[in-house]
C-alpha positions in Angstrom: 0.0 -0.2 -0.1 1.3 3.6 -1.0 -0.3 6.6 0.1 -0.1 10.5 0.8 3.9 10.6 2.1 5.2 7.6 0.7 7.9 7.5 -1.7 10.3 5.2 -3.6 10.4 3.2 -6.7 6.6 1.9 -6.1 5.4 5.8 -6.1 7.5 5.8 -9.4 5.5 3.3 -11.1 2.4 4.7 -9.4 3.1 8.1 -11.5 4.2 6.5 -14.2 0.6 4.5 -14.6 -1.4 7.2 -14.1 0.1 9.4 -16.5 -0.3 6.3 -19.2 -4.2 6.5 -18.2 -4.3 10.4 -18.3 -4.0 12.2 -15.2 -5.0 15.5 -15.6 -2.8 17.7 -14.9 0.7 14.9 -15.7 2.5 14.1 -12.7 5.8 15.2 -12.0 7.5 11.2 -11.4 9.7 12.1 -8.8 8.8 9.4 -6.8 7.4 11.1 -4.0 3.4 10.8 -3.3 2.1 14.7 -2.0 -1.2 16.1 -2.6 -1.3 15.9 -6.4 -0.8 12.4 -6.7 -3.4 11.7 -4.3 -5.2 13.8 -6.2 -4.4 11.6 -9.4 -5.3 8.4 -7.6 -8.2 9.7 -6.1 -9.4 10.6 -10.1 -8.7 7.3 -11.4 -10.3 5.5 -8.5 -14.0 7.2 -9.0 -13.6 6.3 -13.1 -13.1 2.9 -12.1 -15.8 2.5 -9.2 -13.1 2.0 -6.4 -13.3 3.5 -3.3 -11.6 7.0 -3.7 -9.8 7.1 -0.2 -6.1 8.0 -2.2 -4.6 5.2 -0.9 -3.5 2.9 -3.3 -4.5 -0.7 -2.1 -4.2 -4.4 -3.3 -7.6 -3.4 -5.6 -6.1 -0.3 -7.5 -2.8 -1.8 -7.8 -4.7 -4.6 -9.4 -6.8 -2.5 -11.6 -3.9 -0.4 -12.6 -1.6 -3.5 -13.2 -3.8 -5.0 -16.1 -6.0 -1.7 -16.9 -2.9 -0.7 -19.3 0.5 -2.1 -20.6 2.9 0.6 -20.3 6.7 0.7 -21.8 9.7 0.3 -19.9 9.1 2.2 -16.4 12.0 5.4 -16.2 13.9 6.2 -13.2 14.1 9.8 -12.2 17.3 10.2 -14.1 15.8 8.8 -17.4 17.8 5.4 -17.4 15.2 2.2 -17.9 14.6 0.7 -14.8 12.7 -2.3 -14.7 9.2 -2.4 -13.2 8.6 -2.5 -9.2 7.1 -5.5 -7.8 3.4 -5.0 -6.8 3.5 -4.2 -2.7 2.6 -7.0 -0.4 -0.6 -7.4 0.8 -1.7 -5.2 4.0 -3.5 -5.7 6.7 -7.2 -3.8 5.6 -7.8 -0.7 7.7 -10.3 0.1 10.2 -11.6 2.7 7.4 -10.6 5.1 4.5 -9.7 1.9 2.4 -10.9 1.1 -1.4 -11.7 -1.9 0.2 -15.1 -0.7 1.0 -17.3 -1.2 -1.7 -19.4 1.7 -2.7 -23.4 1.4 -3.0 -26.1 3.5 -3.6 -29.3 2.3 -1.8 -32.1 3.8 -2.6 -34.1 7.2 -3.8 -37.4 8.9 -3.3 -39.5 11.9 -4.1 -39.8 13.5 -1.2 -43.1 15.2 -2.4 -46.3 13.8 -3.8 -47.2 16.1 -6.3 -45.7 19.4 -7.9 -46.6 22.3 -10.1 -44.7 24.1 -12.4 -41.9 25.7 -10.3 -42.2 23.1 -7.7 -41.4 22.1 -4.7 -39.9 18.7 -6.3 -37.1 17.1 -4.1 -35.2 13.8 -4.8 -33.6 12.4 -1.7 -32.0 8.9 -0.7 -29.0 7.1 0.6 -26.0 5.7 -0.1 -23.0 4.0 1.3 -18.9 3.8 1.7 -19.5 7.5 -0.7 -17.5 10.1 0.0 -18.6 13.4 0.5 -18.6 15.2 -2.4 -18.9 12.5 -5.0 -21.7 13.1 -7.2 -24.3 10.4 -9.6 -25.8 11.4 -12.3 -29.9 11.2 -12.6 -33.0 11.1 -14.6 -36.2 12.1 -14.5 -38.3 10.1 -16.7 -42.2 10.0 -18.0 -43.6 6.8 -16.4 -46.2 6.3 -19.6 -43.2 6.0 -22.3 -39.8 6.7 -20.5 -39.2 10.2 -21.9 -36.5 11.7 -21.0 -37.8 15.5 -18.6 -34.8 16.8 -16.7 -31.1 15.1 -16.3 -29.5 16.5 -12.8 -26.6 15.7 -10.7 -26.8 14.7 -7.0 -24.0 15.2 -4.9 -23.7 12.8 -1.9 -23.1 14.2 1.8 -22.9 12.1 5.0 -24.1 8.9 2.9 -27.3 10.7 1.6 -28.7 13.1 -0.7 -31.2 15.7 -1.0 -31.7 17.6 -4.7 -34.2 20.4 -5.4 -35.1 19.7 -8.8 -36.0 22.5 -11.0 -39.9 22.2 -12.3 -39.1 24.0 -15.7 -40.4 23.6 -18.8 -42.1 20.6 -17.8 -44.8 21.2 -20.4 -48.1 19.3 -20.5 -48.9 17.2 -23.4 -52.0 16.3 -25.2 -52.9 12.8 -25.7 -56.3 12.6 -27.4 -56.2 16.5 -28.2 -56.6 17.3 -24.5 -54.1 18.9 -22.7 -53.2 16.4 -19.4 -54.2 17.5 -16.2 -51.9 15.6 -14.6 -48.9 13.1 -15.5 -46.4 10.5 -13.3 -42.6 11.5 -13.2 -39.8 8.7 -12.0 -36.4 9.9 -10.4 -33.5 7.0 -11.8 -29.8 7.1 -10.6 -27.2 4.5 -10.0 -29.8 1.5 -11.4 -32.4 2.4 -8.9 -35.8 3.8 -9.3 -38.7 5.7 -7.0 -40.8 3.7 -5.8 -43.7 6.2 -5.9 -43.9 8.7 -8.9 -44.2 12.1 -8.8 -47.3 13.6 -9.8 -46.9 16.3 -11.9 -49.5 18.9 -12.1 -51.2 21.3 -14.6 -54.4 23.5 -14.8 -55.6 23.4 -18.7 -59.3 23.5 -17.1 -61.1 25.5 -14.1 -65.1 25.2 -13.8 -67.3 28.0 -14.6 -67.6 31.0 -11.7 -69.2 34.1 -11.2 -66.6 37.3 -10.6 -68.5 40.3 -8.1 -65.0 41.9 -7.6 -65.7 45.1 -7.7 -68.2 46.9 -9.9 -68.1 43.6 -12.0 -69.9 41.2 -12.8 -69.4 38.1 -15.5 -68.9 34.3 -15.7 -65.7 32.6 -16.9 -64.1 29.4 -17.1 -60.9 27.9 -18.2 -60.9 25.3 -20.7 -57.6 24.1 -22.6 -55.5 27.2 -20.8 -58.2 29.5 -22.4 -60.1 31.8 -20.2 -63.2 32.0 -21.7 -65.5 35.1 -20.5 -69.2 34.8 -20.6 -71.2 37.8 -20.7 -74.5 36.3 -20.3 -76.8 39.5 -20.1 -80.3 39.8 -19.6 -82.4 42.5 -20.3 -85.7 44.1 -20.0 -87.2 45.6 -22.8 -87.5 49.6 -22.9 -86.6 52.9 -23.4 -84.3 55.9 -22.8 -84.4 58.6 -20.8 -82.9 61.3 -18.4 -82.2 62.3 -15.1 -81.4 66.0 -14.6 -79.9 68.8 -12.2 -81.4 71.9 -13.4 -80.0 74.0 -9.8 -81.4 77.4 -9.1 -82.3 77.8 -13.3 -85.9 76.1 -11.9 -88.4 76.9 -8.4 -87.3 74.0 -7.0 -91.1 73.7 -5.2 -92.8 70.8 -7.3 -96.5 72.0 -8.8 -99.0 70.8 -6.8 -97.1 72.8 -3.7 -97.2 76.0 -5.4 -101.5 75.7 -6.2 -101.7 74.9 -2.9 -99.3 76.5 0.0 -98.1 80.3 0.2 -94.8 81.5 -0.3 -93.2 82.0 2.8 -93.9 78.0 3.4 -92.4 77.3 -0.2 -89.3 79.1 0.6 -88.9 77.4 4.0 -89.3 74.2 2.5 -88.0 74.0 -0.8 -85.3 77.1 0.3 -82.9 74.8 -1.9 -82.8 73.3 -5.5 -84.4 69.6 -5.3 -85.7 66.8 -7.1 -88.4 64.2 -7.0 -86.5 61.4 -8.7 -85.2 59.6 -4.9 -81.6 59.8 -6.5 -79.2 60.9 -4.1 -75.0 60.8 -5.2 -73.7 61.9 -2.2 -72.3 65.5 -1.8 -72.4 67.7 -4.8 -68.7 68.0 -6.3 -68.2 69.9 -9.3 -67.2 68.1 -12.4 -68.7 64.7 -11.6 -71.9 63.0 -11.4 -73.1 64.1 -7.7 -75.9 65.3 -5.2 -79.7 65.0 -4.6 -81.4 66.9 -6.8 -82.2 65.1 -9.7 -85.3 65.6 -11.9 -87.0 63.5 -14.6 -86.3 64.6 -18.1 -87.1 63.3 -21.4 -86.6 64.6 -25.3 -89.3 66.3 -26.3 -89.1 68.0 -30.0 -91.8 70.4 -28.7 -89.6 71.8 -26.0 -87.3 74.7 -27.3 -84.3 73.1 -25.5 -85.5 70.1 -27.0 -86.1 68.4 -23.1 -88.6 68.5 -20.7 -88.1 67.8 -17.1 -90.7 66.3 -15.0 -92.0 69.1 -11.7 -93.8 66.3 -9.8 -96.9 67.3 -11.5 -96.5 67.8 -14.9 -93.6 67.8 -17.3 -91.8 71.3 -17.9 -89.7 72.9 -21.0 -86.4 73.1 -19.5 -85.0 76.1 -19.4 -82.9 78.5 -21.7 -80.3 79.3 -19.1 -80.0 76.1 -18.3 -76.3 74.7 -18.7 -74.2 71.4 -18.5 -70.3 72.9 -18.8 -68.9 70.1 -17.4 -71.2 67.2 -18.7 -72.4 66.3 -15.2 -75.8 67.7 -15.2 -77.6 65.4 -17.4 -77.1 61.8 -16.9 -79.0 59.0 -19.3 -81.6 56.3 -17.7 -83.3 53.1 -18.9 -87.3 53.1 -18.1 -89.4 50.1 -18.7 -92.7 48.6 -18.0 -92.8 45.5 -15.0 -96.5 44.3 -14.5 -98.2 47.9 -13.6 -95.5 49.7 -12.5 -94.0 52.0 -14.8 -90.2 52.0 -14.0 -86.9 53.6 -13.5 -83.5 52.9 -13.3 -82.6 54.7 -10.5 -84.9 56.4 -7.7 -88.4 56.3 -7.6 -91.3 55.3 -10.5 -91.3 57.3 -13.7 -94.1 59.5 -13.9 -95.8 58.6 -17.0 -97.1 55.6 -18.7 -94.3 53.0 -20.4 -95.5 51.2 -23.6 -94.5 47.8 -24.1 -92.1 47.0 -27.3 -94.2 46.4 -30.5 -92.9 44.9 -33.8 -90.9 47.3 -34.8 -88.8 47.4 -31.7 -88.6 43.9 -31.8 -87.4 43.9 -35.3 -84.7 46.6 -34.5 -83.5 44.3 -31.5 -83.1 41.4 -33.6 -80.7 43.2 -35.8 -78.9 44.8 -33.4 -77.8 42.7 -30.3 -75.9 39.9 -33.1 -73.9 43.0 -33.9 -73.3 44.3 -30.3 -72.4 40.4 -29.4 -69.6 40.2 -32.5 -68.5 43.6 -32.1 -68.1 43.1 -28.0 -65.9 39.3 -28.5 -63.6 41.3 -31.2 -62.7 44.0 -28.8 -62.3 41.8 -26.0 -60.9 38.5 -27.2 -57.4 37.6 -27.9 -56.0 40.6 -27.0 -54.5 39.8 -24.0 -53.2 37.4 -22.2 -52.3 36.0 -18.3 -49.3 34.5 -17.6 -48.2 32.7 -14.2 -45.8 35.8 -12.7 -43.3 33.0 -11.2 -43.4 30.6 -13.6 -39.9 29.4 -14.1 -40.4 28.0 -17.8 -38.5 29.8 -20.8 -41.3 28.3 -22.8 -43.9 31.7 -23.4 -46.7 28.9 -23.5 -46.5 27.7 -20.0 -48.7 28.7 -17.9 -50.2 31.2 -20.2 -54.1 31.5 -20.6 -55.2 33.5 -23.1 -58.6 35.5 -23.2 -61.6 35.4 -25.2 -65.2 36.9 -24.4 -69.0 36.1 -26.1 -71.8 37.8 -24.8 -75.5 36.4 -25.3 -78.4 38.7 -24.9 -82.0 37.2 -23.2 -84.8 39.2 -22.5 -86.8 38.7 -19.1 -89.9 40.2 -18.0 -88.7 41.9 -14.5 -85.1 43.5 -13.7 -83.6 42.3 -10.5 -79.4 41.7 -9.6 -77.1 42.3 -12.8 -80.4 42.6 -15.6 -79.8 45.6 -17.7 -82.6 47.5 -19.5 -82.2 48.1 -23.3 -83.3 51.4 -24.2 -84.9 50.7 -28.4 -84.5 54.6 -28.6 -81.2 56.8 -28.7 -79.7 57.9 -25.7 -77.0 58.2 -23.0 -76.3 54.4 -22.6 -74.3 53.0 -18.9 -73.2 49.9 -17.7 -76.8 49.5 -16.9 -79.1 50.8 -19.5 -77.8 50.4 -23.2 -79.4 52.2 -26.3 -80.0 50.5 -29.6 -80.4 53.9 -31.2 -76.7 54.7 -30.5 -75.0 53.1 -33.4 -71.4 53.8 -32.5 -69.6 50.9 -33.2 -67.4 51.3 -29.9 -71.0 51.2 -27.2 -71.1 47.6 -26.7 -67.6 46.5 -25.9 -67.8 50.1 -24.1 -70.4 49.6 -21.8 -69.5 45.6 -21.4 -66.1 46.6 -20.0 -68.2 48.1 -16.6 -69.3 44.5 -16.7 -65.5 43.1 -16.2 -64.5 45.8 -13.9 -63.2 48.3 -16.3 -64.3 52.0 -14.9 -64.8 54.8 -17.3 -61.7 57.1 -18.3 -63.4 60.3 -19.6 -63.7 63.4 -18.2 -66.6 63.1 -15.9 -67.4 59.7 -16.2 -67.8 57.3 -13.2 -65.3 55.8 -11.2 -62.6 57.1 -12.7 -58.9 55.8 -11.0 -57.4 59.1 -10.8 -54.2 56.7 -9.6 -53.5 55.6 -13.4 -51.1 57.2 -15.1 -49.6 54.6 -17.1 -49.9 53.9 -21.4 -51.7 56.6 -22.0 -53.9 57.1 -19.4 -53.1 60.7 -17.8 -55.1 60.6 -13.9 -57.4 58.0 -15.3 -58.4 59.7 -18.3 -57.1 58.4 -21.7 -58.9 59.4 -24.8 -57.2 56.4 -26.7 -58.9 53.8 -24.9 -62.0 52.2 -25.2 -63.2 52.9 -21.7 -61.9 56.7 -22.4 -64.1 57.4 -26.1 -66.4 55.9 -28.1 -65.9 57.5 -31.9 -68.8 57.0 -34.0 -66.8 54.8 -36.9 -64.1 52.9 -35.2 -63.3 50.7 -31.7 -60.7 52.0 -30.2 -58.3 49.5 -28.5 -58.5 48.1 -24.7 -55.7 48.2 -22.6 -53.5 45.8 -20.3 -55.2 47.4 -16.9 -58.8 46.7 -18.5 -57.9 43.4 -17.6 -57.2 43.4 -13.9 -60.1 42.3 -12.1 -60.5 39.2 -14.9 -56.6 38.8 -14.0 -57.6 38.7 -10.5 -60.5 36.3 -10.6 -58.1 33.6 -12.5 -56.1 34.2 -9.3 -58.5 33.5 -7.0 -60.6 30.3 -9.1 -57.0 28.8 -8.8 -56.5 29.3 -5.2 -60.3 28.0 -4.3 -60.2 25.2 -7.0 -56.3 24.1 -6.8 -55.5 25.6 -3.5 -52.1 26.7 -5.3 -51.4 30.3 -4.9 -50.7 32.1 -7.8 -50.5 35.8 -8.9 -51.3 36.3 -12.8 -49.7 39.5 -14.8 -51.2 40.8 -17.9 -49.5 40.3 -21.0 -50.0 40.9 -24.8 -51.6 38.4 -27.0 
């Protein structure tokens, strides 16, 4: 046996044979067993599955002598020297000898299942390995043996734990449908994990309603596609208005003026008032607010084109009335429900509302399919949702394109999120859509409110003044679908308009799969 610290012809012989084997770097043949010679011995032992202790015992000598035939040996002076005799057997040391056989005992998965990004851990035990020794391992499909990943196990204390990078493990499509799970096995040194790892994917989620903020829509995931379903129910009706007249009219209703003296009228109605029952909070210039709202409708006989209800009769809107900021006239839907004439906001409408006839039905039948197709085109395949922490370099991993479909169904009464569809022209809102408005972006814009997107035009409802990105300033963006509805085009949607949709997908994954993912909005 020779080891570090040995000197003499046996070491010369060892160094020449290691050089012939391909020691790297080449050893100086000086007959001195130093650290470099020991490193070359360990390298040779590992390559030949010998115990890598750096000690040249009988097994290592035997492998060196039988494995190669080398030419005449040289002594340090360069003269030919006879081969050194094999060292005599020595007593087997209690430890640190190549007489100990290395064994790879077992390998197993720590987790039972995993998703993209992990965790997934291979662990196991060995015998007689030196700390720092390595073994090659593979992750394979159980179904067909296909290679998933290759990795290196590093031994320490005759055991190993390897965190597997679950990256680019993409779902397959057996039978034309994305798989929801598959089994993976770990293999190393002839051993296989006794139980496979179940690799799970999320190509499908069941239909779920979203009511985050102002939103109200349903969504499911099918084959990695987020499918928004806007199943819109509506009551057939008409478009009308509520108006703020301020001091341009006497605040008291007509019946009161006929019965009460002026001092009583002034005491009771000292401030402008309305009869709608609408109260949108303290008055704020530049936004829809206040409680002094009156019912209003279009009237071609009025000098101003509009009349208001004063509590007992329709009166002309005064010529002195102004709406400089476009926040004193708000479009509403009205409809007949049973014996009541109903208004979208506040009290009942003050006069009889006729039912739709054949002409109105025909208008709806021709317009609603166009609304559905325009809305689908505006909101489908514009942006995708992708998991924020997906480690994959493959862009399709953890990625969900978004599509939207809209249907319209007439109902007899309005409840919940049912809207009013007004057959005449008027100013639409999220809950009342005008068939008389021919702008192609009308339905896509109003459907945006159903998806949780606020208005982005001056005087709009729910403007988010904190938004200052992607064309918006203090929440105003005249280039976006939520910021303008031109006469002949449909402006683009923006990534921020998908904020609620992404939050809903996050909630669906958490509730249905128990996985905490956060989704980013990215271009399609």
